[in-house]
C-alpha angles and dihedrals in degrees: 000000000000106000094185091085091056093050091049091049087054091052095045096244109176099229092047093054089054089053090051091054089054092050089050089052093054093042089062098034104035093215140356146164126268090252091052091049092047092055093045100051092031098236129129120266094244090052092046090047091052094052094045089051088055095045092049088055091049092051099245099108131037136196110247092190132245127343108225110226132175093247145018129012119338108248118213124253119229131194147144120309104241094211097048095092143342136222130203127210129192127197114194117211130181094258104015149014129241112205129175144163129221127193122232094278091056099253118143111254098176134357126184118183130194097016103181111265138140112214120217129152094252138112090245092057091049090052088050093053092050091051091053091052093048091049090050089052092048092057095055117105095213136097100282091209088066089067099102102172145007120205118198124195114229120187117229131018107003126167105204095189097055096031095234127140117197102180106051135012092021099143104132141028099254120082116279088231089061090049092051091047090056094045097044102031098231136084112280133196125182137209146173112278095230092051089050092051088048091052090048093057092043095053102034111003142054096337114093110163100341119124105183111057138160116204114198113201109202102184129124084315133021133247143141134226119211131210116190121186090342096309129102114250114225105164129232094301100018094263100115122130104043092143093149089065096058107117107245110144133055091220129130097232112128113229118214087247088069097252134097134233096035118154089240094066091067103022115048142069089271089056093048091051094048092046091050094052090045094051096043089052089049092056105271116137129232138154084257094053098104097048090048093048090046086054090241120153116271119190131202088250089056089056093048091049090054087052090057088050090056096252101177095210096048091046090053090052093052090048092049090051089047091054095051090045091049095056091053098041083058088067091051089052089050093049101039102026088208125193090225138022113197119198108208143148131085096305090055090075090083089069117192093014088073098023100057097054090045093053090046093053091044092055089047101049107026126078112268095225089052104044097045088071094051116088113206119209141162117249108271092200090051109172093005095057093093099048093040089051091048091053091050091045091051086059101041093047088063097050103024119130 
């Protein structure tokens, strides 16, 4: 891999910046002719031809062959050279890690889900995560020097530009990305987990041609990711999307953020878990009743599994969560007027049980002229949205404009 281009990009060398624009073009289009590239980046065909020639020699771009057309000469298609470099994405879950690697073209080279890991906000857990990443790298049969970046998903408040995480793994003054680089031995960027899931769906999931998208991550907590005009919206400091911490209720339930009345306290996996335990202890019946009454641990996955086994109480709780979410997603639709709303995260695996009450509430509480333009779908990447998004972010962070 020619590292000269990356060095020139960091220094702002004009020719390198043009090459970065070309790479960005192919990240989003896959392949194109010189004429299409010329129009997209607003440079003359001779200039584009010169740069493409250089980038083919450097190994970044490859000639995919002739594009068959109905008339005239067949133009050549160009695109990213898959073997030029590689990028790794890491998605941290409560009880496991999903980790994967893509090539330069964005194709998945390796993907491991549910790698054994117990998350806790401790230095020991951080070290364990780094060891998992290093072990994953060691198993790859590629030139390790071609791994240009690793992107790691962190929950909560994350500033991807500065590399700081303020919710978890905030143990020292320097950026977490710098700490991780030292521990793992490769360049590392970090981003919010919901934003990574959103980008995964945008690049490789439910999104086709839509440019304005809202992704709702219903997991243990609640958050949204936002795509505006084809770009991920992060906010001034990277803290956008804290949908779960909008004050909605006048309850006395203390949210983990330290405030009361947050949407997350009534509409999230955490809320569903709390309500199930309360209701079973109050005399309600569930497939999980005996475990709860015996004070055994019951996870969110256990509840969702009970839904799949048609547990009436768990189904009613999912529908209740969906109704409350739909009322508030209606507000997001009124504000953003998105082309698509994607329902994702752990709870989304129950499909129509959560989707139908959301849709019903959205129709009831959003403006008809607005919601008719907003397609609502379930995440197509499901549990892999985060890790695929992290892989894609690892690549785009290197070459982003």
